GUGU-985273 format. One record per residue: residue in three letters; residue number from 1; z, x, y of N, C-alpha, C in turn. Coordinates in steps of 0.2 Angstrom, whole numbers. Layout:
<nodes>
ALA, NUM, Z, X, Y, Z, X, Y, Z, X, Y .
...
</nodes>
This chain:
<nodes>
MET, 1, -6, -366, 132, 0, -365, 128, 0, -359, 122 .
LYS, 2, -6, -360, 119, -8, -355, 112, -8, -347, 116 .
LEU, 3, -12, -348, 121, -14, -341, 124, -7, -339, 127 .
ARG, 4, -4, -341, 129, 3, -341, 132, 8, -337, 128 .
THR, 5, 8, -340, 122, 11, -338, 115, 8, -331, 113 .
ILE, 6, 2, -331, 112, -1, -324, 111, 1, -318, 116 .
LEU, 7, -1, -320, 122, 1, -315, 127, 9, -312, 126 .
LEU, 8, 13, -318, 125, 19, -315, 126, 21, -312, 119 .
SER, 9, 19, -314, 113, 19, -309, 108, 15, -302, 108 .
LEU, 10, 11, -303, 111, 8, -295, 113, 12, -291, 117 .
LEU, 11, 16, -296, 122, 21, -289, 127, 27, -289, 124 .
VAL, 12, 29, -293, 118, 34, -290, 115, 32, -285, 111 .
LEU, 13, 27, -286, 107, 25, -281, 101, 24, -273, 107 .
GLY, 14, 21, -274, 111, 21, -269, 115, 27, -265, 119 .
VAL, 15, 31, -270, 119, 38, -267, 121, 42, -264, 115 .
LEU, 16, 42, -266, 111, 44, -265, 103, 41, -258, 101 .
SER, 17, 35, -257, 103, 30, -251, 102, 34, -246, 105 .
VAL, 18, 33, -248, 112, 37, -241, 117, 43, -239, 114 .
LEU, 19, 48, -244, 114, 55, -243, 112, 56, -239, 105 .
GLY, 20, 52, -242, 101, 50, -237, 95, 47, -230, 95 .
ALA, 21, 43, -230, 99, 41, -223, 102, 47, -218, 106 .
TYR, 22, 49, -221, 110, 55, -218, 113, 60, -217, 108 .
ALA, 23, 62, -220, 104, 68, -219, 99, 65, -214, 93 .
TRP, 24, 59, -214, 92, 57, -208, 87, 56, -202, 92 .
ILE, 25, 54, -202, 97, 55, -194, 102, 62, -193, 102 .
GLY, 26, 66, -198, 103, 73, -196, 104, 76, -192, 98 .
ILE, 27, 75, -195, 92, 77, -193, 86, 74, -186, 85 .
GLN, 28, 68, -185, 86, 64, -178, 85, 67, -174, 89 .
MET, 29, 69, -175, 96, 71, -171, 100, 78, -167, 97 .
GLN, 30, 83, -172, 95, 88, -171, 95, 92, -167, 87 .
LYS, 31, 86, -169, 84, 88, -166, 76, 87, -159, 75 .
PRO, 32, 93, -156, 73, 91, -148, 72, 87, -146, 66 .
LEU, 33, 83, -142, 66, 79, -140, 61, 80, -133, 60 .
SER, 34, 77, -129, 54, 78, -124, 53, 71, -121, 53 .
HIS, 35, 72, -113, 54, 66, -109, 53, 67, -104, 52 .
ASP, 36, 62, -97, 50, 64, -92, 49, 63, -87, 54 .
LYS, 37, 63, -87, 60, 61, -83, 65, 67, -80, 68 .
THR, 38, 72, -80, 65, 79, -80, 69, 79, -72, 72 .
ASN, 39, 74, -67, 67, 76, -60, 69, 70, -58, 72 .
GLU, 40, 66, -63, 75, 58, -61, 79, 60, -63, 85 .
ALA, 41, 58, -58, 91, 57, -60, 98, 51, -65, 99 .
ILE, 42, 52, -70, 103, 45, -75, 104, 45, -74, 112 .
ILE, 43, 39, -71, 113, 37, -68, 120, 32, -74, 123 .
ILE, 44, 36, -77, 129, 31, -82, 133, 29, -79, 140 .
GLU, 45, 23, -79, 140, 20, -76, 145, 20, -78, 151 .
PRO, 46, 20, -76, 156, 20, -78, 163, 15, -83, 164 .
GLY, 47, 15, -89, 167, 9, -93, 170, 7, -98, 162 .
THR, 48, 10, -97, 157, 8, -101, 151, 10, -108, 152 .
ALA, 49, 5, -113, 151, 6, -120, 153, 11, -122, 147 .
GLN, 50, 15, -127, 149, 21, -131, 145, 18, -133, 138 .
VAL, 51, 11, -137, 138, 8, -138, 132, 7, -132, 128 .
ARG, 52, 5, -126, 129, 4, -120, 127, 10, -116, 124 .
VAL, 53, 15, -117, 127, 22, -115, 125, 24, -119, 119 .
VAL, 54, 23, -126, 120, 25, -129, 114, 21, -127, 108 .
GLU, 55, 13, -127, 109, 9, -125, 103, 12, -119, 100 .
GLN, 56, 13, -114, 105, 15, -107, 103, 22, -107, 98 .
LEU, 57, 27, -111, 100, 33, -112, 96, 32, -116, 90 .
ALA, 58, 26, -120, 90, 26, -124, 83, 22, -119, 78 .
GLN, 59, 17, -116, 82, 15, -111, 77, 18, -105, 74 .
ALA, 60, 24, -103, 77, 29, -98, 75, 34, -101, 71 .
GLY, 61, 35, -110, 70, 39, -112, 65, 46, -114, 69 .
ILE, 62, 46, -114, 76, 53, -115, 79, 53, -123, 80 .
LEU, 63, 47, -126, 82, 46, -133, 84, 44, -136, 79 .
HIS, 64, 46, -141, 76, 43, -144, 70, 39, -151, 72 .
HIS, 65, 40, -154, 77, 37, -159, 80, 34, -159, 86 .
PRO, 66, 28, -154, 86, 27, -152, 94, 24, -160, 98 .
LEU, 67, 21, -165, 94, 20, -170, 97, 25, -174, 101 .
ALA, 68, 30, -174, 98, 35, -178, 100, 38, -174, 107 .
VAL, 69, 38, -168, 107, 39, -164, 112, 35, -163, 118 .
LYS, 70, 29, -164, 116, 25, -165, 123, 25, -172, 125 .
LEU, 71, 26, -177, 121, 27, -183, 125, 33, -183, 128 .
TYR, 72, 37, -180, 125, 45, -180, 130, 44, -177, 136 .
LEU, 73, 39, -170, 137, 37, -169, 143, 34, -171, 147 .
ARG, 74, 29, -175, 144, 25, -179, 148, 28, -185, 152 .
PHE, 75, 32, -188, 147, 35, -195, 151, 42, -196, 150 .
TRP, 76, 46, -190, 148, 53, -191, 148, 56, -186, 155 .
ALA, 77, 56, -180, 153, 59, -176, 157, 53, -170, 160 .
ASP, 78, 55, -169, 165, 50, -163, 168, 54, -157, 169 .
ARG, 79, 53, -154, 163, 57, -147, 162, 53, -141, 165 .
HIS, 80, 56, -136, 169, 54, -130, 171, 55, -125, 166 .
LEU, 81, 50, -123, 161, 51, -118, 156, 49, -112, 159 .
GLN, 82, 52, -106, 158, 53, -100, 162, 49, -94, 155 .
ALA, 83, 44, -89, 159, 43, -85, 155, 48, -79, 152 .
GLY, 84, 47, -76, 147, 52, -72, 145, 52, -70, 137 .
THR, 85, 56, -66, 135, 57, -65, 128, 63, -70, 125 .
TYR, 86, 63, -72, 120, 67, -76, 118, 68, -75, 109 .
GLN, 87, 75, -76, 107, 76, -76, 101, 80, -83, 99 .
PHE, 88, 78, -88, 95, 81, -94, 93, 86, -95, 88 .
ASP, 89, 92, -97, 88, 95, -99, 83, 92, -103, 77 .
SER, 90, 95, -103, 71, 93, -108, 65, 99, -110, 63 .
PRO, 91, 99, -118, 62, 94, -123, 64, 96, -124, 72 .
ILE, 92, 90, -128, 75, 91, -127, 82, 87, -134, 83 .
SER, 93, 88, -137, 89, 84, -144, 90, 79, -143, 95 .
ALA, 94, 75, -147, 95, 71, -146, 100, 73, -146, 107 .
LEU, 95, 79, -151, 109, 80, -151, 116, 84, -145, 117 .
ASP, 96, 87, -140, 111, 92, -133, 113, 85, -128, 115 .
VAL, 97, 80, -130, 112, 75, -124, 113, 73, -125, 120 .
LEU, 98, 71, -131, 122, 69, -132, 129, 75, -130, 134 .
ASP, 99, 81, -132, 132, 87, -128, 137, 86, -121, 138 .
GLN, 100, 85, -119, 132, 86, -111, 133, 79, -108, 136 .
LEU, 101, 74, -111, 135, 68, -110, 140, 68, -112, 147 .
GLU, 102, 71, -117, 148, 74, -118, 156, 78, -114, 159 .
GLU, 103, 83, -112, 156, 88, -107, 158, 85, -100, 157 .
GLY, 104, 80, -98, 155, 77, -92, 155, 80, -87, 150 .
HIS, 105, 76, -82, 149, 78, -78, 144, 84, -74, 146 .
ASN, 106, 89, -71, 141, 94, -68, 142, 92, -60, 144 .
PRO, 107, 98, -56, 146, 97, -49, 148, 92, -47, 142 .
THR, 108, 89, -41, 142, 85, -38, 137, 87, -32, 136 .
GLN, 109, 87, -28, 131, 86, -20, 130, 80, -19, 126 .
ARG, 110, 76, -13, 131, 70, -10, 127, 72, -6, 123 .
ILE, 111, 68, -4, 119, 69, 2, 113, 61, 5, 113 .
THR, 112, 60, 11, 114, 53, 14, 113, 53, 19, 106 .
ILE, 113, 48, 17, 102, 49, 21, 97, 42, 25, 96 .
PRO, 114, 42, 32, 98, 36, 35, 100, 32, 36, 93 .
GLU, 115, 26, 37, 93, 21, 37, 88, 23, 45, 85 .
GLY, 116, 23, 46, 79, 24, 50, 76, 32, 52, 74 .
TRP, 117, 36, 46, 76, 43, 49, 74, 45, 47, 67 .
THR, 118, 49, 50, 64, 51, 50, 57, 57, 43, 56 .
ARG, 119, 60, 41, 50, 64, 37, 50, 72, 40, 53 .
PHE, 120, 72, 48, 53, 77, 50, 55, 78, 50, 62 .
GLU, 121, 74, 51, 66, 74, 51, 73, 75, 42, 75 .
ILE, 122, 71, 38, 71, 72, 31, 74, 79, 29, 71 .
ALA, 123, 82, 31, 67, 89, 29, 65, 93, 30, 71 .
ALA, 124, 93, 36, 73, 97, 39, 78, 97, 35, 85 .
ARG, 125, 91, 33, 87, 89, 29, 93, 92, 23, 91 .
ILE, 126, 91, 19, 86, 93, 12, 85, 101, 12, 85 .
ALA, 127, 104, 17, 83, 111, 18, 83, 113, 18, 89 .
ALA, 128, 111, 21, 94, 113, 23, 101, 111, 17, 106 .
ARG, 129, 106, 14, 105, 104, 8, 108, 109, 3, 107 .
PHE, 130, 108, 1, 100, 112, -5, 99, 117, -5, 96 .
PRO, 131, 124, -4, 100, 130, -2, 96, 132, -10, 94 .
THR, 132, 137, -9, 89, 140, -15, 85, 147, -14, 85 .
GLN, 133, 150, -19, 84, 159, -19, 82, 159, -21, 74 .
PRO, 134, 162, -16, 70, 163, -9, 72, 157, -5, 74 .
PRO, 135, 159, 1, 76, 151, 4, 77, 147, 6, 73 .
THR, 136, 141, 5, 73, 136, 7, 69, 134, 14, 70 .
THR, 137, 134, 17, 64, 132, 25, 65, 125, 27, 63 .
GLU, 138, 123, 33, 65, 116, 34, 63, 114, 35, 55 .
GLN, 139, 120, 37, 52, 120, 35, 44, 119, 30, 42 .
ASP, 140, 123, 24, 45, 123, 16, 43, 116, 14, 43 .
VAL, 141, 112, 16, 49, 105, 14, 51, 100, 17, 46 .
LEU, 142, 101, 24, 44, 97, 27, 39, 98, 23, 33 .
GLN, 143, 104, 22, 32, 103, 19, 24, 100, 12, 25 .
LEU, 144, 100, 8, 30, 96, 3, 31, 88, 4, 30 .
LEU, 145, 87, 10, 33, 79, 12, 33, 77, 15, 27 .
ASN, 146, 81, 16, 23, 81, 19, 15, 80, 12, 11 .
ASP, 147, 81, 7, 15, 80, 1, 10, 74, -3, 8 .
ALA, 148, 70, 1, 3, 62, -1, 3, 61, -8, 0 .
ARG, 149, 67, -13, -1, 65, -18, -3, 63, -23, 4 .
LEU, 150, 64, -20, 9, 62, -24, 16, 56, -23, 16 .
ILE, 151, 51, -19, 14, 44, -18, 13, 40, -19, 8 .
ALA, 152, 43, -22, 1, 41, -22, -5, 35, -27, -4 .
ASP, 153, 34, -32, 0, 29, -38, -1, 22, -32, 2 .
PHE, 154, 24, -27, 6, 18, -24, 7, 16, -17, 4 .
ASP, 155, 22, -14, 1, 20, -8, -3, 26, -8, -6 .
SER, 156, 25, -10, -14, 29, -12, -19, 32, -6, -22 .
THR, 157, 27, 1, -20, 30, 8, -23, 34, 11, -18 .
ALA, 158, 36, 8, -13, 38, 12, -7, 46, 14, -9 .
ASP, 159, 47, 20, -7, 55, 23, -8, 60, 21, -1 .
ASN, 160, 58, 20, 4, 61, 19, 9, 56, 15, 14 .
LEU, 161, 58, 15, 21, 53, 11, 27, 49, 16, 29 .
GLU, 162, 49, 23, 27, 45, 28, 33, 38, 26, 32 .
GLY, 163, 34, 26, 39, 28, 24, 40, 26, 16, 41 .
TYR, 164, 32, 13, 40, 31, 5, 41, 35, 2, 47 .
LEU, 165, 39, 7, 51, 42, 6, 57, 38, 7, 62 .
TYR, 166, 34, 1, 64, 28, 2, 70, 30, 5, 77 .
PRO, 167, 26, 11, 79, 29, 14, 85, 26, 11, 91 .
THR, 168, 30, 8, 94, 28, 4, 101, 35, 3, 106 .
THR, 169, 35, -1, 112, 41, -3, 114, 43, -10, 113 .
TYR, 170, 49, -10, 112, 51, -17, 110, 57, -19, 114 .
GLU, 171, 57, -27, 116, 62, -30, 120, 66, -33, 114 .
PHE, 172, 73, -33, 116, 77, -38, 112, 83, -40, 117 .
GLU, 173, 86, -45, 115, 91, -48, 119, 98, -43, 118 .
GLN, 174, 103, -43, 123, 108, -40, 121, 113, -43, 116 .
GLY, 175, 115, -39, 111, 120, -41, 105, 116, -42, 100 .
THR, 176, 108, -40, 101, 104, -38, 94, 106, -34, 89 .
THR, 177, 107, -35, 82, 109, -30, 78, 104, -24, 75 .
PRO, 178, 106, -19, 73, 101, -15, 71, 96, -18, 64 .
GLU, 179, 99, -22, 60, 96, -27, 55, 89, -31, 58 .
GLN, 180, 91, -34, 64, 87, -37, 68, 81, -33, 71 .
VAL, 181, 82, -27, 73, 79, -22, 77, 73, -21, 70 .
VAL, 182, 75, -18, 64, 72, -16, 60, 67, -21, 57 .
ALA, 183, 70, -27, 57, 66, -33, 55, 59, -34, 58 .
ARG, 184, 60, -33, 66, 55, -34, 71, 50, -29, 70 .
MET, 185, 52, -23, 69, 47, -17, 66, 43, -18, 61 .
LEU, 186, 46, -21, 57, 41, -22, 51, 38, -27, 52 .
THR, 187, 39, -33, 56, 35, -38, 56, 29, -35, 60 .
GLU, 188, 31, -30, 67, 23, -28, 70, 20, -23, 66 .
PHE, 189, 22, -20, 61, 18, -17, 57, 13, -21, 54 .
ARG, 190, 17, -26, 51, 12, -31, 46, 8, -36, 51 .
ARG, 191, 8, -36, 56, 6, -39, 62, -1, -35, 63 .
GLN, 192, 0, -29, 64, -5, -23, 66, -10, -21, 60 .
TRP, 193, -8, -23, 54, -12, -21, 49, -17, -26, 48 .
GLN, 194, -24, -26, 49, -29, -31, 49, -31, -32, 42 .
PRO, 195, -31, -39, 41, -34, -42, 36, -39, -38, 32 .
GLU, 196, -46, -36, 37, -51, -33, 32, -51, -26, 30 .
TRP, 197, -44, -22, 32, -41, -17, 31, -41, -15, 22 .
ASP, 198, -38, -21, 19, -37, -21, 13, -44, -20, 8 .
GLN, 199, -48, -22, 11, -55, -22, 6, -58, -14, 8 .
ARG, 200, -56, -12, 15, -59, -5, 16, -56, -1, 12 .
ALA, 201, -49, -1, 11, -44, 4, 8, -47, 4, 0 .
ALA, 202, -50, -2, -2, -52, -2, -9, -59, 0, -9 .
GLU, 203, -64, 1, -3, -69, 5, -3, -68, 12, -3 .
LEU, 204, -62, 13, 0, -62, 21, 0, -58, 23, -6 .
GLY, 205, -56, 19, -12, -53, 21, -18, -44, 22, -15 .
ARG, 206, -43, 19, -11, -35, 21, -9, -31, 15, -8 .
SER, 207, -25, 15, -10, -20, 10, -9, -17, 10, -2 .
ARG, 208, -14, 4, 1, -11, 3, 7, -6, 9, 7 .
ARG, 209, -3, 12, 3, 2, 17, 3, -2, 23, 5 .
GLU, 210, -7, 25, 2, -11, 30, 3, -14, 31, 11 .
ILE, 211, -16, 24, 13, -20, 24, 20, -15, 26, 24 .
VAL, 212, -9, 23, 24, -4, 24, 28, 0, 31, 27 .
THR, 213, -1, 34, 23, 2, 41, 21, -4, 46, 26 .
ILE, 214, -11, 44, 24, -15, 48, 29, -15, 48, 37 .
ALA, 215, -14, 40, 38, -12, 40, 44, -7, 44, 47 .
SER, 216, -2, 43, 44, 5, 48, 47, 3, 55, 47 .
LEU, 217, -1, 58, 44, -5, 65, 44, -8, 65, 50 .
ILE, 218, -13, 62, 51, -17, 61, 56, -13, 60, 64 .
GLU, 219, -8, 56, 64, -4, 55, 69, 0, 62, 72 .
ASN, 220, 1, 65, 67, 5, 72, 68, 0, 78, 70 .
GLU, 221, -6, 77, 67, -11, 82, 68, -15, 82, 75 .
SER, 222, -17, 77, 78, -19, 76, 84, -17, 69, 88 .
LYS, 223, -15, 70, 94, -14, 65, 98, -19, 63, 103 .
ILE, 224, -25, 67, 101, -32, 63, 105, -35, 59, 100 .
GLU, 225, -36, 53, 103, -38, 47, 99, -45, 47, 96 .
ALA, 226, -49, 51, 102, -57, 52, 100, -58, 56, 94 .
GLU, 227, -54, 61, 94, -54, 66, 88, -51, 65, 81 .
ARG, 228, -48, 58, 81, -44, 57, 75, -49, 55, 69 .
PRO, 229, -54, 52, 70, -59, 51, 63, -61, 59, 61 .
LEU, 230, -62, 65, 66, -64, 69, 63, -59, 73, 59 .
ILE, 231, -52, 72, 61, -47, 74, 58, -46, 72, 50 .
ALA, 232, -47, 65, 51, -48, 61, 44, -53, 64, 40 .
SER, 233, -58, 65, 42, -64, 68, 37, -62, 75, 35 .
VAL, 234, -59, 79, 39, -57, 85, 35, -52, 84, 28 .
ILE, 235, -48, 78, 30, -42, 77, 25, -46, 75, 19 .
TYR, 236, -51, 70, 19, -55, 67, 14, -60, 72, 10 .
ASN, 237, -62, 77, 15, -66, 81, 12, -62, 86, 7 .
ARG, 238, -57, 89, 10, -52, 93, 6, -49, 88, 0 .
LEU, 239, -47, 82, 1, -45, 80, -6, -51, 78, -11 .
ARG, 240, -57, 77, -8, -62, 77, -14, -63, 84, -18 .
LEU, 241, -62, 89, -14, -64, 95, -17, -57, 98, -20 .
GLY, 242, -52, 95, -20, -47, 97, -23, -43, 103, -19 .
ILE, 243, -44, 103, -12, -43, 109, -8, -35, 107, -5 .
PRO, 244, -29, 110, -6, -23, 109, -4, -24, 107, 5 .
LEU, 245, -21, 101, 7, -22, 100, 15, -19, 104, 19 .
GLY, 246, -14, 109, 17, -11, 114, 21, -9, 111, 29 .
ILE, 247, -6, 105, 29, -4, 101, 35, 3, 104, 35 .
ASP, 248, 5, 107, 41, 12, 110, 42, 17, 105, 44 .
ALA, 249, 14, 99, 46, 18, 93, 48, 23, 91, 41 .
THR, 250, 19, 93, 36, 24, 89, 30, 30, 95, 29 .
ASN, 251, 29, 100, 32, 35, 106, 31, 40, 104, 36 .
VAL, 252, 37, 102, 41, 44, 101, 46, 47, 94, 44 .
TYR, 253, 43, 90, 39, 46, 83, 38, 51, 85, 32 .
ILE, 254, 49, 89, 27, 53, 92, 21, 61, 95, 26 .
ALA, 255, 59, 100, 30, 66, 101, 35, 69, 96, 36 .
LYS, 256, 67, 90, 39, 71, 85, 41, 74, 81, 36 .
MET, 257, 71, 80, 31, 74, 76, 24, 79, 80, 22 .
LEU, 258, 79, 87, 22, 85, 91, 20, 90, 92, 24 .
GLY, 259, 89, 90, 31, 94, 91, 35, 95, 97, 39 .
ARG, 260, 89, 101, 39, 90, 109, 41, 84, 110, 47 .
TRP, 261, 82, 105, 50, 76, 106, 55, 80, 108, 60 .
ASP, 262, 78, 114, 63, 80, 117, 70, 76, 118, 75 .
GLY, 263, 70, 114, 74, 65, 114, 79, 61, 120, 78 .
ILE, 264, 62, 126, 72, 56, 130, 72, 56, 130, 65 .
LEU, 265, 48, 131, 63, 45, 131, 57, 47, 138, 54 .
HIS, 266, 51, 139, 49, 53, 145, 46, 49, 147, 41 .
LYS, 267, 47, 154, 39, 44, 156, 33, 46, 152, 26 .
SER, 268, 53, 152, 26, 57, 147, 19, 53, 140, 19 .
ASP, 269, 51, 137, 25, 50, 130, 26, 43, 130, 24 .
LEU, 270, 39, 134, 24, 32, 134, 21, 31, 135, 14 .
GLU, 271, 37, 140, 13, 36, 141, 4, 40, 137, -1 .
ILE, 272, 44, 133, 3, 47, 130, -2, 44, 124, -7 .
ALA, 273, 46, 124, -14, 43, 121, -18, 45, 114, -17 .
HIS, 274, 40, 110, -15, 42, 102, -14, 37, 98, -15 .
PRO, 275, 38, 92, -17, 32, 87, -17, 28, 85, -12 .
TYR, 276, 32, 86, -5, 28, 86, 1, 26, 92, 5 .
ASN, 277, 25, 96, 1, 24, 104, 4, 15, 104, 2 .
THR, 278, 11, 101, 7, 4, 102, 6, 1, 107, 6 .
ARG, 279, 5, 114, 7, 2, 120, 6, 1, 122, -1 .
GLN, 280, 5, 118, -6, 6, 120, -12, 3, 115, -17 .
ILE, 281, 4, 108, -15, 1, 103, -19, -7, 101, -18 .
ILE, 282, -10, 99, -23, -16, 96, -22, -16, 88, -22 .
GLY, 283, -19, 86, -17, -18, 79, -15, -13, 77, -9 .
LEU, 284, -12, 70, -9, -7, 69, -4, 0, 68, -7 .
PRO, 285, 5, 70, -1, 11, 70, -3, 12, 62, -5 .
PRO, 286, 19, 61, -7, 22, 56, -11, 20, 49, -6 .
GLY, 287, 22, 50, 0, 23, 45, 5, 21, 47, 12 .
PRO, 288, 22, 43, 18, 20, 44, 24, 27, 49, 26 .
ILE, 289, 24, 52, 31, 28, 57, 34, 31, 55, 41 .
SER, 290, 29, 49, 43, 31, 46, 50, 28, 40, 52 .
SER, 291, 30, 36, 58, 27, 30, 58, 20, 34, 63 .
ALA, 292, 14, 28, 61, 8, 30, 64, 6, 24, 69 .
SER, 293, 1, 26, 73, -2, 21, 78, -7, 17, 74 .
LYS, 294, -8, 12, 77, -15, 8, 75, -21, 13, 76 .
SER, 295, -21, 17, 80, -28, 21, 81, -27, 26, 74 .
ALA, 296, -21, 30, 72, -22, 33, 66, -23, 30, 61 .
LEU, 297, -21, 22, 59, -23, 19, 54, -28, 19, 53 .
ARG, 298, -33, 16, 59, -39, 15, 59, -43, 21, 56 .
ALA, 299, -40, 27, 60, -45, 34, 58, -44, 35, 50 .
ALA, 300, -38, 33, 48, -38, 33, 41, -41, 30, 37 .
LEU, 301, -44, 24, 39, -48, 19, 35, -55, 20, 37 .
TYR, 302, -58, 23, 42, -64, 24, 44, -65, 31, 47 .
PRO, 303, -65, 36, 42, -66, 43, 44, -73, 45, 46 .
ASP, 304, -74, 50, 51, -81, 52, 51, -83, 55, 45 .
THR, 305, -90, 56, 45, -94, 59, 40, -96, 65, 41 .
THR, 306, -92, 70, 38, -93, 77, 41, -94, 83, 35 .
ASP, 307, -95, 89, 36, -94, 94, 30, -88, 99, 32 .
TYR, 308, -85, 95, 38, -78, 101, 40, -73, 101, 34 .
LEU, 309, -70, 106, 34, -64, 108, 30, -59, 111, 33 .
TYR, 310, -60, 113, 40, -54, 116, 44, -54, 113, 51 .
TYR, 311, -48, 114, 53, -48, 113, 61, -43, 117, 63 .
VAL, 312, -44, 119, 71, -38, 123, 74, -39, 121, 82 .
LEU, 313, -33, 123, 85, -33, 120, 92, -37, 125, 96 .
ASP, 314, -41, 121, 100, -46, 124, 105, -44, 127, 112 .
VAL, 315, -42, 133, 109, -38, 137, 117, -43, 137, 123 .
ASP, 316, -49, 137, 121, -53, 137, 127, -52, 129, 132 .
LYS, 317, -53, 125, 129, -51, 119, 132, -45, 118, 135 .
ASN, 318, -39, 119, 130, -33, 121, 131, -31, 113, 133 .
ASP, 319, -33, 109, 129, -30, 101, 130, -27, 98, 126 .
GLY, 320, -27, 100, 120, -24, 98, 113, -29, 96, 108 .
SER, 321, -35, 98, 110, -41, 95, 106, -41, 101, 101 .
HIS, 322, -44, 100, 95, -47, 106, 90, -55, 106, 90 .
GLY, 323, -55, 112, 87, -62, 115, 84, -62, 114, 78 .
PHE, 324, -68, 112, 75, -69, 110, 68, -75, 115, 66 .
TYR, 325, -72, 115, 59, -76, 121, 56, -78, 120, 47 .
GLU, 326, -84, 121, 46, -86, 120, 38, -85, 126, 34 .
THR, 327, -84, 132, 38, -83, 138, 33, -76, 143, 35 .
ALA, 328, -74, 145, 30, -68, 149, 31, -68, 154, 36 .
ALA, 329, -75, 156, 36, -75, 162, 40, -76, 160, 49 .
GLY, 330, -78, 155, 51, -79, 151, 56, -71, 148, 59 .
PHE, 331, -68, 147, 53, -61, 144, 56, -56, 150, 55 .
ASN, 332, -58, 156, 52, -54, 161, 53, -55, 166, 60 .
ARG, 333, -60, 165, 63, -61, 168, 69, -57, 164, 73 .
ALA, 334, -59, 159, 74, -56, 153, 78, -47, 153, 77 .
LYS, 335, -45, 154, 70, -38, 155, 71, -35, 162, 73 .
ALA, 336, -39, 166, 74, -37, 174, 76, -36, 172, 84 .
LYS, 337, -41, 169, 86, -40, 168, 94, -35, 165, 95 .
TYR, 338, -33, 159, 92, -28, 155, 93, -22, 159, 93 .
GLN, 339, -21, 163, 87, -15, 168, 87, -14, 171, 92 .
GLN, 340, -19, 173, 95, -19, 179, 101, -17, 176, 106 .
TRP, 341, -21, 169, 108, -18, 165, 113, -10, 164, 113 .
LEU, 342, -8, 161, 108, -1, 160, 106, 5, 165, 107 .
ALA, 343, 2, 172, 106, 6, 177, 106, 7, 179, 115 .
ARG, 344, 2, 176, 118, 2, 178, 125, 7, 172, 129 .
GLN, 345, 8, 168, 126, 11, 162, 129, 20, 164, 127 .
ARG, 346, 21, 168, 123, 28, 169, 121, 31, 174, 126 .
</nodes>
């Protein structure tokens, strides 16, 4: 009799425990909770296991009780979660998250930001690709890109977002706003910036802003990844010796800032008195002149060790690569050869 009572008590306790667990799971699954990732796209790769999807969303802060979700999927409902790119409202319940994942991602809009683009080109593309009601103009987006507060956590001295809009291809849901697009680009830049780079910048005696500025110069000077550390070495050597950088991409940037860029670099553009004119100033321009790739950022942090002070396009190779020179005499000979080649192309 006593044994029967004990077994009955254990059975009741077990049933109550199961019911309690089910109740707890139900509450956690239905409770809307807030998160701070409403402007970020969450990418679920094809073939990702359900458990890994739950863990990914928990790490992103979308799901607050991953254990409850895993138990729900294991014992309560078999859901077919689909790969895709998602954005989740806030607050949102775990059930609503699973519903969205099971329905599949919404139609998306792609936007590619090429390496070396300035905020002016980026503003025009965002305005064209992400129309709103009332219509968002290029100037509206440019005003957004001039809001330095959005990057103040990374660069408290920034005047605008130039250099911090990471160049790559993005995918967004239809109806995404320009503000959400810009937020994603800034998030991607922060993600690309490696933790050890702060220490490396300090070893070089440079701030984050100066590294990004140097990277933007490198980005505009060479599209060949292998020679970017050589370009960086020339920049650092000239900075060390107090020689003007003489990078004409800064003059192009000035023309774009002044709204007079017509695709041709005029003599007046080269002679203009301006803080960004590296033909005249000693040192770096006040800030970045474009968005830079991770390759250019890495080159700015890890330049080759050379005595080079000059470079010019190598017309013999004619593949976009440069010849590098330690002396003005060697540079001038290569420059004359380049100018002769250029004249024949016209």
